[in-house]
C-alpha positions in Angstrom: 57.3 67.2 -73.4 59.1 70.0 -71.5 63.2 70.5 -71.7 64.0 70.9 -68.0 65.7 69.2 -64.8 64.1 69.2 -61.9 65.4 68.0 -58.5 65.4 67.8 -54.8 68.1 69.5 -53.2 69.3 69.3 -49.3 71.3 72.1 -47.6 71.5 73.5 -44.2 68.8 70.9 -43.4 66.5 72.5 -45.6 64.9 70.7 -48.6 64.2 72.6 -52.0 62.4 71.7 -55.0 64.0 73.2 -58.2 63.7 73.2 -61.9 66.0 73.6 -64.6 65.5 75.0 -67.8 67.9 76.4 -70.8 69.9 74.4 -69.2 71.6 72.9 -72.5 73.6 76.8 -72.9 76.3 75.4 -69.7 77.9 72.9 -72.4 78.6 76.0 -74.2 80.6 77.4 -71.5 77.9 80.2 -70.5 78.4 80.8 -66.6 75.1 82.9 -66.2 72.3 81.5 -64.0 69.3 83.2 -63.5 67.0 82.6 -60.4 63.6 82.8 -60.0 60.2 81.9 -58.7 57.7 80.1 -60.0 55.4 81.8 -61.5 57.4 85.1 -61.6 56.3 87.3 -64.5 59.3 88.1 -66.6 59.6 91.2 -68.4 60.3 92.1 -72.0 63.7 93.4 -71.4 64.8 90.3 -70.0 64.8 88.4 -73.3 68.1 88.7 -74.3 69.2 87.7 -71.2 67.4 84.5 -70.7 68.0 83.2 -73.8 71.9 82.9 -72.9 71.8 81.8 -69.5 70.3 78.7 -67.4 67.3 79.8 -65.3 66.7 78.2 -61.8 62.8 78.0 -60.8 62.3 77.8 -57.0 59.2 75.9 -56.8 58.0 76.6 -52.4 56.4 74.1 -50.8 54.6 74.2 -47.1 55.3 70.5 -46.5 59.4 69.2 -47.9 59.2 67.4 -50.8 60.0 63.2 -50.7 59.7 62.2 -54.4 58.9 64.1 -57.6 57.7 62.5 -61.2 57.4 64.3 -64.8 54.9 63.2 -67.0 56.6 62.0 -70.1 53.4 63.2 -72.5 52.9 67.2 -71.3 55.7 67.8 -69.1 53.5 68.5 -66.2 55.2 67.8 -62.4 54.0 65.5 -59.4 55.6 66.2 -56.1 55.3 63.7 -53.3 55.0 65.5 -49.8 53.7 63.9 -46.8 49.9 63.5 -46.7 49.5 65.2 -50.1 50.5 64.9 -54.1 51.2 68.4 -55.4 50.4 68.7 -59.0 52.4 71.6 -61.5 51.1 72.0 -64.9 54.2 72.9 -67.7 53.8 76.8 -69.2 55.4 78.2 -71.9 55.7 81.8 -71.5 56.0 84.0 -74.7 58.4 86.4 -73.7 58.6 88.4 -77.5 58.3 86.2 -80.8 61.9 85.3 -80.4 61.7 84.1 -77.3 59.8 81.4 -75.4 60.6 80.2 -71.4 59.2 77.7 -69.3 57.5 78.4 -66.2 55.0 76.4 -63.9 52.1 76.7 -61.9 50.5 75.1 -59.0 47.5 73.6 -60.0 46.1 71.2 -57.9 46.6 69.1 -54.4 45.4 65.6 -53.9 45.5 65.1 -50.3 45.6 61.7 -49.2 45.4 60.9 -44.8 48.1 58.9 -43.5 50.2 58.5 -46.4 53.9 58.9 -46.9 54.6 58.4 -50.5 58.2 56.8 -51.2 57.6 56.9 -54.9 55.4 58.6 -57.0 54.6 58.1 -61.5 52.9 60.7 -63.6 51.6 60.2 -66.8 48.8 61.5 -68.8 46.2 61.6 -66.2 47.5 58.6 -64.5 48.9 58.7 -60.9 50.8 55.6 -59.2 51.9 56.1 -55.4 54.1 53.4 -53.4 54.6 53.3 -49.6 57.0 50.8 -48.5 54.3 48.0 -48.9 51.4 49.7 -50.6 50.8 50.4 -54.2 48.0 52.7 -55.6 47.1 53.8 -58.6 44.5 56.3 -59.7 42.9 57.9 -62.8 42.2 61.8 -62.8 38.9 62.5 -64.6 37.3 65.4 -66.2 34.5 66.5 -63.9 31.2 68.9 -64.0 32.1 72.0 -62.1 29.3 72.8 -59.3 28.2 76.1 -59.8 27.9 76.9 -55.7 31.2 76.4 -55.2 34.2 78.4 -56.4 37.7 79.2 -55.9 39.6 76.6 -53.3 37.2 73.8 -53.0 36.7 70.1 -53.0 36.0 69.2 -56.2 36.2 65.1 -55.9 35.6 63.3 -52.7 35.8 59.3 -52.8 33.0 57.6 -51.0 34.3 54.7 -49.0 31.5 52.0 -48.1 33.5 48.8 -47.3 37.5 49.2 -46.3 39.8 46.4 -46.8 39.7 43.8 -43.4 42.8 44.8 -41.3 44.7 41.8 -39.6 45.1 44.5 -36.3 43.7 48.0 -35.7 46.1 48.5 -33.2 49.6 49.8 -33.9 51.3 48.0 -31.1 54.2 50.5 -29.6 56.8 47.7 -29.1 60.5 46.7 -29.8 59.6 43.0 -30.1 56.7 42.9 -32.2 55.7 44.6 -35.6 51.9 44.0 -36.6 51.6 43.5 -39.9 48.0 44.1 -42.5 47.4 40.9 -44.9 48.1 41.1 -48.3 45.6 42.3 -51.0 45.3 42.8 -54.7 42.4 45.3 -55.7 41.6 45.8 -59.1 39.2 48.4 -61.4 36.0 49.1 -58.9 37.0 47.3 -56.5 40.4 49.1 -55.4 37.8 52.0 -54.1 37.7 50.3 -50.9 41.3 50.6 -50.0 40.3 52.7 -47.4 42.4 55.5 -48.6 39.9 59.0 -48.9 41.6 61.4 -51.3 40.4 65.0 -51.5 41.3 67.3 -54.5 42.1 70.8 -54.1 42.3 72.9 -57.0 44.7 76.0 -56.9 44.6 77.7 -60.1 42.4 80.6 -60.8 39.2 79.4 -61.5 37.9 80.8 -64.9 35.0 80.0 -67.6 38.0 77.6 -69.5 39.2 75.8 -66.0 39.0 72.1 -66.0 38.0 70.2 -62.6 38.6 66.9 -61.9 37.5 63.6 -60.4 39.4 60.6 -58.8 38.6 57.2 -60.5 40.7 54.1 -58.2 42.7 51.5 -60.8 44.2 49.5 -58.4 45.2 49.0 -55.2 48.0 46.1 -54.1 49.0 45.9 -50.3 52.2 43.4 -49.8 53.0 41.6 -46.5 57.1 41.4 -45.2 58.8 38.4 -46.2 58.9 35.3 -43.7 61.6 33.1 -43.2 62.5 30.1 -41.0 65.6 32.5 -40.7 63.8 35.2 -38.9 61.7 38.0 -39.9 62.5 39.9 -43.1 62.8 44.0 -42.3 64.4 44.6 -46.2 60.6 43.6 -47.6 60.2 47.0 -49.6 59.0 48.6 -52.9 60.9 50.0 -55.3 61.5 51.5 -59.4 57.9 52.7 -59.3 57.5 53.7 -63.1 54.3 54.7 -65.7 55.4 53.8 -69.2 53.2 55.0 -72.3 53.2 53.7 -75.4 51.6 55.5 -78.5 50.1 55.1 -81.3 52.1 54.0 -84.6 52.6 56.9 -86.7 51.3 56.1 -90.4 52.4 59.2 -91.9 56.0 61.4 -92.7 53.8 64.4 -91.0 52.5 63.1 -87.9 54.3 64.6 -85.3 51.7 64.4 -82.2 52.1 61.7 -80.3 48.9 59.6 -79.0 48.6 58.3 -75.7 48.1 54.6 -77.0 48.0 52.4 -74.3 49.9 52.7 -70.2 52.0 50.2 -68.6 52.7 50.0 -64.4 56.2 48.4 -63.2 57.2 48.0 -59.5 59.1 45.2 -57.6 60.0 44.0 -54.3 63.5 42.7 -53.6 63.4 39.3 -55.4 60.2 39.7 -57.3 58.9 42.2 -59.9 55.5 43.1 -61.2 54.0 44.5 -64.5 50.3 46.0 -64.7 48.6 46.9 -67.7 46.3 50.2 -66.1 44.9 51.8 -70.1 41.8 49.8 -70.8 41.9 47.0 -68.9 43.9 46.9 -65.7 45.4 43.4 -65.4 48.8 41.9 -64.4 50.6 41.1 -67.5 54.1 39.6 -66.5 55.6 38.6 -62.6 59.7 38.8 -62.8 61.3 36.6 -60.3 65.3 37.6 -59.5 67.8 35.4 -59.1 69.5 37.5 -56.5 68.0 40.7 -54.4 66.8 43.8 -56.6 68.3 47.0 -56.1 66.3 49.3 -58.6 64.8 48.4 -61.9 63.7 50.5 -65.3 61.5 49.2 -67.8 61.5 50.5 -71.4 59.3 49.1 -74.3 61.6 46.8 -75.2 63.3 45.7 -71.9 63.4 45.4 -67.8 66.6 46.7 -66.9 67.2 45.4 -63.1 70.4 46.0 -61.0 71.6 43.7 -58.0 74.5 44.2 -56.0 76.7 42.4 -58.1 75.0 42.8 -61.4 73.0 44.5 -64.5 70.2 41.8 -65.8 68.2 42.4 -68.5 64.6 40.5 -69.0 61.9 40.5 -72.1 58.5 42.8 -71.8 54.9 42.2 -73.1 54.3 45.6 -73.4 54.1 45.7 -77.2 51.9 42.7 -77.4 49.9 44.1 -75.9 49.7 47.7 -76.9 49.2 46.0 -80.6 46.0 44.9 -79.4 44.7 47.7 -77.7 45.8 49.4 -81.3 44.8 46.8 -83.9 41.7 45.2 -83.4 42.5 42.3 -86.1 45.0 41.0 -83.8 44.3 37.3 -83.0 42.3 36.6 -86.0 43.1 35.0 -89.2 44.4 37.8 -90.4 46.8 39.3 -88.2 48.6 37.7 -84.7 50.8 38.4 -82.2 52.0 36.8 -79.5 50.2 36.6 -76.2 50.4 38.8 -73.2 50.6 35.8 -71.0 53.8 34.7 -72.6 56.8 33.6 -70.1 59.5 36.4 -69.9 62.7 35.0 -70.0 66.2 36.4 -69.4 68.2 37.8 -72.0 71.2 39.0 -70.8 73.5 38.9 -66.8 76.5 41.4 -66.8 78.8 41.4 -63.7 79.5 45.1 -62.2 80.4 45.6 -58.4 78.6 47.6 -56.3 75.7 49.1 -58.6 73.9 51.7 -57.1 71.7 53.5 -59.4 70.3 52.8 -63.0 68.2 55.0 -65.4 67.7 54.4 -69.3 67.7 56.8 -72.2 67.0 55.7 -76.0 69.6 52.8 -76.6 72.0 53.9 -73.7 71.7 52.1 -69.8 73.6 54.3 -67.2 74.6 53.1 -64.1 76.1 54.8 -60.9 78.5 52.6 -59.1 80.1 52.8 -56.0 82.7 49.9 -56.0 83.6 49.3 -52.3 83.3 46.3 -50.1 80.6 47.8 -47.6 77.4 45.7 -47.1 75.5 47.8 -49.8 72.2 46.2 -48.7 72.7 48.5 -45.1 71.9 51.7 -47.3 68.5 50.8 -47.7 67.9 48.8 -44.5 65.0 50.3 -43.0 63.8 50.4 -39.2 60.7 48.5 -37.7 58.9 51.4 -37.5 59.0 52.2 -41.1 57.0 50.0 -41.5 53.8 51.2 -40.2 52.3 53.8 -43.1 51.6 56.4 -40.1 55.3 56.3 -39.0 56.3 60.3 -40.1 60.1 59.9 -39.6 62.5 60.5 -42.2 66.0 59.5 -41.9 68.5 61.9 -43.1 71.3 60.5 -46.0 74.2 60.2 -45.1 76.6 62.8 -46.5 78.7 61.2 -49.3 80.7 64.1 -50.5 83.7 63.2 -49.4 83.6 59.6 -50.2 85.4 58.0 -52.9 85.1 54.9 -55.1 82.0 56.3 -57.0 81.8 55.3 -61.0 79.2 56.5 -63.6 79.1 53.7 -66.4 77.2 54.8 -69.8 76.2 51.4 -71.8 75.3 51.4 -75.3 72.5 48.0 -75.5 72.5 46.1 -78.5 70.9 47.3 -81.5 67.6 45.3 -81.8 68.2 43.8 -85.2 71.5 42.8 -84.2 69.8 41.0 -81.0 67.0 40.1 -83.1 69.6 38.0 -85.7 71.2 36.3 -82.5 68.4 35.0 -81.1 67.0 33.7 -84.2 70.3 32.3 -84.7 69.6 31.1 -81.3 66.4 29.3 -82.2 67.8 27.6 -85.0 69.2 24.7 -82.4 65.3 23.9 -81.3 64.3 23.7 -84.9 64.9 20.2 -85.9 63.7 19.6 -82.4 60.3 20.7 -82.7 59.4 22.0 -79.4 57.9 25.2 -78.2 61.4 26.9 -77.1 61.9 27.6 -80.8 58.0 29.2 -81.0 58.8 30.8 -77.6 62.4 32.8 -79.2 60.7 33.3 -81.9 58.2 35.3 -80.3 60.6 37.2 -78.0 62.2 38.2 -81.3 59.1 39.1 -83.0 58.3 41.1 -80.1 61.7 43.3 -80.0 61.1 44.4 -83.3 57.2 44.9 -83.2 58.2 47.7 -80.1 60.7 49.4 -82.5 58.0 49.4 -85.7 55.8 50.9 -82.4 58.1 53.6 -81.4 57.0 56.6 -82.0 60.4 57.8 -83.9 60.1 54.9 -85.9 59.9 56.6 -89.2 62.3 58.9 -88.9 65.0 55.8 -88.0 67.8 55.3 -90.1 67.2 51.9 -89.7 63.3 51.7 -91.2 63.8 49.5 -93.7 65.9 46.8 -92.3 63.5 46.8 -89.4 60.1 46.6 -91.5 62.1 43.5 -93.0 62.9 41.9 -89.9 59.3 42.4 -88.8 58.2 40.2 -91.5 61.1 37.6 -91.8 60.1 37.4 -87.9 56.6 36.3 -88.8 57.6 34.5 -91.7 59.5 31.8 -89.1 57.1 31.8 -86.7 54.4 30.7 -89.5 57.2 28.0 -90.7 56.9 27.1 -86.3 53.2 26.5 -86.6 53.1 25.2 -89.9 55.8 22.6 -89.0 55.1 21.4 -85.2 52.1 19.3 -83.9 51.3 22.8 -81.6 47.6 23.4 -80.3 48.2 26.8 -81.8 48.4 25.4 -85.1 46.0 28.0 -86.7 48.3 31.1 -85.9 50.3 29.5 -89.0 47.9 31.7 -91.3 48.0 35.0 -90.0 51.5 34.9 -89.6 52.2 33.6 -93.3 49.8 36.7 -94.1 51.8 39.4 -92.4 54.9 38.3 -93.3 54.3 39.2 -97.1 55.2 35.7 -98.6 53.3 34.7 -101.9 51.4 30.8 -101.8 54.2 29.7 -103.9 57.3 31.0 -101.7 55.4 29.1 -98.5 55.3 25.6 -100.4 58.7 25.7 -101.2 59.9 26.5 -97.7 57.7 23.7 -96.4 57.0 21.2 -98.6 60.5 18.9 -99.7 61.3 18.2 -103.0 61.1 14.6 -103.7 60.2 13.9 -100.4 57.0 11.7 -100.6 56.7 10.7 -97.1 56.9 14.0 -96.1 53.9 14.3 -92.9 52.0 17.3 -93.2 51.3 19.2 -89.8 48.1 20.7 -89.0 48.9 23.8 -89.5 50.3 23.8 -92.9 47.0 22.1 -94.1 44.8 25.0 -92.1 47.1 27.6 -94.1 47.3 25.8 -97.3 43.5 25.2 -97.2 42.2 28.7 -96.5 44.6 30.4 -98.9 43.6 27.8 -101.6 40.2 29.3 -100.5 40.3 32.9 -101.0 39.9 34.8 -104.7 43.7 35.1 -104.4 45.4 36.5 -107.6 48.2 34.0 -107.2 48.5 30.9 -109.9 50.3 28.4 -108.6 52.1 26.6 -111.3 51.4 22.9 -112.9 54.2 21.2 -111.0 52.9 23.2 -107.5 49.6 22.2 -108.3 50.4 18.7 -108.7 52.0 18.6 -105.2 49.2 20.1 -104.1 47.0 17.5 -105.3 49.2 15.3 -103.7 48.9 16.8 -100.1 45.4 16.5 -99.9 44.9 13.3 -101.7 47.0 11.9 -98.8 45.4 14.4 -96.0 42.1 15.4 -96.4 40.7 13.7 -99.6 37.3 15.3 -99.2 38.6 18.5 -99.8 40.0 18.2 -103.3 37.4 18.9 -105.4 37.0 22.0 -103.4 40.7 22.7 -103.9 40.8 21.9 -107.7 38.1 24.7 -108.7 40.5 27.9 -106.2 41.6 29.9 -108.4 45.0 29.3 -108.0 44.9 25.8 -109.0 43.6 27.2 -112.4 47.2 25.4 -114.2 46.5 22.3 -112.9 47.1 19.4 -114.7 43.1 18.2 -115.5 44.0 14.3 -116.4 46.1 14.1 -113.2 43.0 15.9 -111.2 41.0 13.6 -113.0 42.8 10.6 -111.9 43.0 11.6 -108.0 38.7 12.1 -108.6 38.2 8.6 -109.6 40.4 7.1 -106.5 38.4 9.7 -104.2 35.0 8.9 -106.0 35.1 5.2 -104.5 35.5 6.2 -101.3 33.2 8.8 -101.2 31.4 9.7 -104.0 29.7 12.9 -104.0 27.7 15.6 -106.5 30.6 18.1 -106.2 32.7 15.4 -107.2 30.7 14.3 -110.1 30.6 18.2 -111.1 34.2 18.7 -111.0 35.3 15.4 -112.8 33.0 16.7 -115.6 35.0 20.3 -115.5 38.0 18.3 -115.6 37.0 16.5 -118.3 35.7 19.9 -120.2 39.4 20.8 -119.6 40.6 17.6 -121.1 38.3 17.8 -124.3 36.5 14.5 -123.8 33.4 15.7 -124.2 31.7 12.3 -124.2 33.0 11.8 -120.5 31.6 14.9 -119.4 28.4 14.2 -121.0 28.6 11.0 -118.9 29.0 12.4 -116.0 26.2 15.0 -116.5 23.8 12.5 -117.0 25.0 10.8 -113.7 22.4 13.3 -111.6 19.1 15.0 -112.4 19.2 18.8 -113.5 17.6 19.5 -110.5 20.2 17.7 -108.3 23.0 19.3 -110.3 22.0 22.6 -109.9 22.3 22.2 -105.9 25.3 20.3 -106.2 26.7 24.0 -107.2 25.7 25.1 -104.0 28.4 23.1 -102.7 31.0 24.5 -105.1 30.0 27.9 -106.4 33.9 28.6 -108.0 32.5 25.6 -110.5 31.4 28.5 -112.4 32.6 31.7 -111.1 35.8 33.2 -109.6 37.1 36.2 -108.5 40.5 38.1 -110.0 40.9 41.2 -108.1 37.1 41.8 -107.0 35.6 40.9 -110.6 33.5 38.2 -111.6 35.4 35.7 -114.1 32.9 32.8 -115.3 34.6 29.9 -115.8 34.9 27.4 -118.9 32.1 25.4 -117.0 29.4 27.9 -117.4 30.6 29.0 -120.4 30.0 25.6 -121.7 26.4 25.6 -120.1 25.3 28.5 -121.6 25.9 27.1 -125.3 24.2 23.6 -124.6 22.0 23.9 -120.7 21.5 27.2 -120.1 18.5 26.2 -118.0 20.6 24.6 -115.8 22.9 27.6 -115.7 20.4 29.7 -114.6 18.8 27.7 -111.7 22.4 27.0 -110.3 22.9 30.6 -110.3 19.4 30.8 -108.6 20.5 28.3 -105.9 23.5 30.1 -105.1 21.1 33.2 -104.6 19.3 31.2 -102.6 22.1 29.9 -100.4 23.7 33.1 -100.1 26.9 32.4 -102.3 26.0 34.9 -104.5 24.4 38.8 -104.9 21.7 39.9 -106.9 25.0 42.7 -108.2 27.3 40.0 -108.3 24.6 37.7 -110.7 24.1 40.5 -112.9 28.4 41.0 -113.5 28.4 37.5 -114.1 25.9 37.1 -116.7 27.0 40.4 -118.5 30.3 39.1 -118.5 29.4 35.7 -119.7 27.1 36.7 -122.4 30.1 39.9 -123.5 27.6 42.1 -122.9 28.4 46.1 -122.6 27.7 47.6 -118.7 24.5 49.2 -120.2 23.1 45.8 -122.1 20.8 43.0 -120.2 21.4 40.2 -121.9 18.5 37.8 -122.3 19.9 35.3 -119.8 20.2 37.7 -117.2 16.9 38.4 -117.9 15.9 34.9 -117.9 17.6 34.8 -114.4 15.4 37.9 -113.1 12.3 35.5 -114.3 13.5 32.2 -112.7 14.2 34.5 -109.4 10.9 35.7 -109.4 9.7 32.2 -108.8 11.3 31.6 -105.4 11.9 35.2 -104.2 10.1 36.1 -100.8 11.4 39.2 -99.5 9.5 42.1 -100.7 12.1 44.9 -101.7 13.7 42.5 -103.7 10.6 41.5 -105.1 10.1 45.2 -106.6 13.7 45.6 -107.6 13.4 42.3 -110.1 10.0 43.6 -111.7 10.5 47.1 -112.1 14.1 45.5 -113.9 12.4 43.4 -115.7 9.4 46.0 -116.5 12.3 48.5 -117.5 14.0 45.9 -119.9 10.5 44.6 -121.3 9.6 48.4 -122.4 13.2 48.8 -123.5 13.0 46.5 -126.2 9.5 47.1 -127.4 10.3 50.8 -127.4 13.2 49.9 -129.1 11.9 47.0 -131.5 14.9 45.0 -130.2 14.9 41.6 -130.4 16.3 38.9 -127.5 19.6 37.6 -128.5 18.7 34.0 -127.6 15.2 32.4 -127.4 14.0 33.3 -123.6 13.6 30.0 -121.3 9.9 30.7 -120.8 6.8 31.8 -122.4 4.2 34.1 -120.7 2.0 31.0 -119.8 5.2 29.0 -118.4 5.6 32.2 -115.8 2.0 32.5 -115.1 1.8 28.8 -114.1 4.5 28.9 -112.0 5.0 32.4 -110.5 2.1 34.0 -109.3 3.9 37.5 -109.5 2.8 37.0 -113.2 -1.0 37.6 -113.5 -3.6 36.0 -115.9 -4.0 38.7 -118.7 -7.6 39.9 -118.6 -10.0 39.4 -121.2 -10.2 43.0 -122.4 -6.4 43.3 -122.7 -6.5 40.1 -124.7 -9.5 41.4 -127.1 -7.5 45.0 -127.4 -4.3 43.0 -128.7 -6.3 40.7 -131.1 -7.0 43.7 -133.2 -4.1 45.1 -132.4 -1.4 46.7 -135.2 1.4 44.0 -136.7 3.6 46.0 -134.7 2.0 44.7 -131.8 2.8 41.3 -133.2 6.2 41.8 -133.5 7.1 41.6 -129.8 4.2 39.3 -128.4 6.5 37.6 -125.2 7.6 40.9 -124.1 4.4 42.6 -124.4 2.8 39.8 -122.9 4.9 39.6 -119.6 4.7 43.2 -119.5 1.1 42.3 -119.4 0.7 40.0 -117.2 2.9 41.5 -114.8 0.0 44.7 -114.9 -2.4 42.1 -114.6 -0.9 40.3 -111.1 -1.3 42.2 -107.2 2.8 42.1 -106.6 4.0 45.2 -108.7 3.7 48.6 -107.2 2.5 50.8 -110.2 3.2 54.1 -108.8 7.0 53.1 -109.0 6.4 51.4 -112.0 5.3 54.5 -114.2 8.4 56.5 -114.6 9.8 53.1 -116.8 6.6 52.5 -118.9 6.5 56.2 -119.9 8.5 55.2 -123.7 5.7 53.4 -124.4 3.4 54.9 -127.2 -0.7 55.1 -126.2 -0.8 54.7 -130.1 -0.4 50.9 -130.1 -2.8 48.7 -128.8 -0.1 47.8 -126.4 0.8 51.1 -125.3 -2.9 51.5 -125.0 -3.5 48.4 -122.7 -0.4 49.8 -120.8 -1.4 52.4 -120.2 -5.3 51.6 -119.0 -4.0 49.1 -116.8 -1.8 51.3 -114.8 -5.1 53.9 -114.8 -7.2 51.0 -113.3 -4.5 49.7 -110.8 -4.7 53.2 -109.6 -8.3 53.5 -109.1 -8.5 55.8 -112.1 -11.6 54.1 -113.7 -13.0 57.5 -115.8 -9.7 58.3 -117.3 -9.6 54.3 -118.9 -13.1 54.5 -120.2 -12.1 57.6 -121.9 -9.3 56.2 -123.1 -11.1 53.0 -124.2 -13.7 55.4 -125.7 -11.7 57.2 -127.7 -9.0 54.4 -129.0 -10.7 51.2 -128.8 -14.7 51.0 -128.1 -15.7 47.7 -128.4 -13.6 46.8 -126.2 -15.2 49.5 -123.4 -18.2 47.2 -122.4 -15.5 43.9 -121.7 -13.3 46.4 -119.4 -16.4 47.9 -117.5 -18.0 43.9 -116.9 -14.0 43.0 -115.6 -13.6 46.2 -113.7 -16.5 47.9 -112.8 -17.5 45.9 -109.5 -18.3 46.7 -106.0 -17.8 50.3 -105.5 -17.1 51.5 -109.1 -20.0 50.1 -109.8 -22.2 52.8 -110.2 -20.0 54.3 -113.2 -21.8 52.1 -115.6 -25.1 54.5 -115.5 -23.2 57.7 -113.8 -20.1 58.1 -116.3 -20.1 54.7 -118.8 -24.1 55.4 -120.1 -23.9 59.0 -120.5 -20.5 58.8 -122.6 -22.0 56.8 -124.8 -25.6 58.6 -125.4 -23.2 61.5 -126.2 -21.1 60.1 -128.9 -24.2 58.2 -130.1 -26.1 61.3 -130.7 -22.5 62.6 -132.3 -21.9 59.5 -135.0 -25.5 58.5 -135.1 -25.7 55.7 -137.5 -22.2 56.1 -138.9 -20.7 54.2 -136.1 -22.4 51.0 -135.2 -19.3 50.5 -132.3 -21.2 52.7 -130.1 -24.6 51.8 -130.7 -23.8 48.2 -129.8 -22.1 49.4 -127.1 -24.8 51.4 -125.6 -27.0 48.3 -126.1 -24.6 46.1 -124.4 -24.0 48.6 -121.6 -28.1 48.9 -121.1 -28.2 45.0 -121.2 -26.2 45.1 -117.7 -28.0 48.3 -116.3 -31.4 47.4 -116.5 -30.1 43.7 -114.1 -28.7 46.8 -111.8 -30.8 49.1 -111.1 -34.9 49.6 -109.6 -37.3 50.8 -113.0 -38.0 54.3 -111.3 -33.8 54.5 -111.5 -33.6 53.2 -114.8 -36.2 56.0 -116.0 -34.1 58.6 -114.6 -30.7 57.4 -116.8 -32.8 57.3 -119.8 -32.0 60.2 -121.9 -35.6 62.9 -122.1 -34.6 62.9 -125.6 -34.2 59.1 -126.8 -36.5 57.1 -129.0 -39.0 54.9 -127.4 -38.0 52.0 -130.0 -34.7 51.9 -129.0 -35.2 52.1 -125.1 -38.6 50.1 -124.9 -37.4 46.9 -124.8 -34.9 47.7 -122.5 -37.8 49.0 -119.9 -39.8 46.3 -120.4 -36.9 43.6 -119.5 -36.2 45.6 -116.1 -40.2 45.6 -115.5 -40.2 42.1 -116.1 -37.2 41.4 -114.1 -38.9 43.3 -110.9 -42.0 41.3 -111.3 -40.6 38.3 -111.3 -38.7 39.0 -108.1 
């Protein structure tokens, strides 16, 4: 994040904090050095000079610096002093277009009373601090700035309510006793109870874009000095504090920005090391037990390197396992897997060295600083008893070692990931025949090693990129082999590991199944993988030889599953006669409808129609239809996401279309097939184009209406049927096959098809020959509109193609107007097109609230039309007489007189008047 070196230097009993920038120019032999204060403004005239010389940036502090840490994400600097931490932000100063220099700005101070930090670690917004026996991890979070506070002020104060219990509140100033506090571990919100208040002080200039922070406590852990029968151990002291980031895996060649994914914190006691995850969740993920006292350790995404007084040790880590779960939500499912974070760590190598003093790591190098002499090297870390107190302020000066001899610097090249992976795989084979957990453990370590390399930000540009990807897939295959062959509680992991390996089912079968071994035992992991893989709609088809082997495996292990396995797409090449022989054996033990249907399917493939008929006659059609629910793949399969009808479906279409439709309805009812999938199925089965609706699909829609209860689906089905009926009527198209149900059948079985009104039947009886050519489509359409289920307003656009000229079109138009409450429009249409039916229509429709239309609308219209046509239109006269007969029964005599026209013929209206008066007197 920033190319600089920062040091704590001591000279003449004074301590200095310095940063060295542009230091690489020293390697070219340039002796020029520029010294400047932090934040010093540089003029452009210095541009050419700064380019060729190293700069030393002095950072003055009010208290001597004790420890430092540079953030690997953004290059910011954190300095630990007595009772406080000081943060410097890295800045890039543009001198001119050819020169940009690094500088720092003191931005934040964290005041922590009564703390003398031994080590600090800094990464992104996370801060870790250790004293001799305490560890504290914090996170800086953005907070809203109070408008009343400006400039240098407190931006976050932690309020503590219940401090951690102390063993004693009094520090005994005695050489004979040391009072120790109780060990404690507080995670997450509980860590606020650690009794370490923190006050933030912002030191930067306040601007509109200034950021203000608050502190969130993540972890607090306190240790106690080791005690043994041999006396009190004064050398218990924390060391090697480190925050290790892991980044989002880069997926594109142009992706340069690293995004923080997970963060880990490591710290160590002399004999035990601790690794915590402090990103999304704070938890202890690994504990490391050392065989001898440790001096220092360094953590990497792949290893933990530890030095002791006589050796360099290397341990495995679980960082990549935790980061993988943060990155991919499909880890730990049947899709993907990763060794668990809780997997025991192990020692990889131990290399003897005499007198290691310090260690650091860079890329594939481990750098060791060694002093090869015979002195007791533990003395250099031996603290006084007073230093056990957190309140002690004394700092021992280090012995001047400039004149000492025997110092050596070693740069050790670590073994490449691929080479170490190969060694671990080879070593795991010594346990392969024993089938122990040790083999799985070793292969899991190898897998995590490669996974960590693949997750490295520089992976996309690595020279061994393809080799690492191959090793990753290979390690998944090896783990799949273990979980499929070993009897382990985690047998289900065989499936995701084989999926991640990229191996085909054929390749997996060839790895696991021994040729010619009839007595081979198949473990749960292999059967779990095989069952799930076969039941998925894969594009792979097994050879006939392998399908026979699969039949044998399931017959011996899970015979109940055999009918289902035979129907899978991968088993298309199965020998039907061989499958039939196995099914017949199973039927004697566990008979079922699915098994019978599978036998019929195999008989069909064999071309034995007699056997097919015998099997299909074993159950009634209703039971057979629901039998397909048990195994839908008997009727349809998927290939590359496309629905493919089976040979069984093709045969049923020709011989038993009713059973086929009933079976697909049952599949839909049981959520085994969606509506759109059923559409595609029937169109593919009938070789119809995308825009053509086969009659079998119409039959399915009609049958589905009988059982449909969802209003949204119901309306969609009704509109589909209306659209199809209208299209065939208007285009004069006949169904390509005979409909399975007539209008009468649908009316009797489904309340969404209503009884056709008498006036509609009357109009159709006097219709044109064209209307008689499509009686079923017309009557079904009329029946839907005669029911109360359809939303007529939404159906109107689909009904537009029908012409009003024909009687069929007239009935549809009048039905829609009536359903919408437009009775007057309906009366006008009938009077114009079919006056014979107007009274019959009025008797059926003009009731209750619309009854007044008899005398307010119908009679005046009939009067007017009768006057115009006279005796030349007897239909109007007869309709008028029928209408008057109805009105006389409804109105009082006075009201009836009011609706008679003044110029009416007395002889014509007199009988109706007499009838009305007689009805009144009788009443």
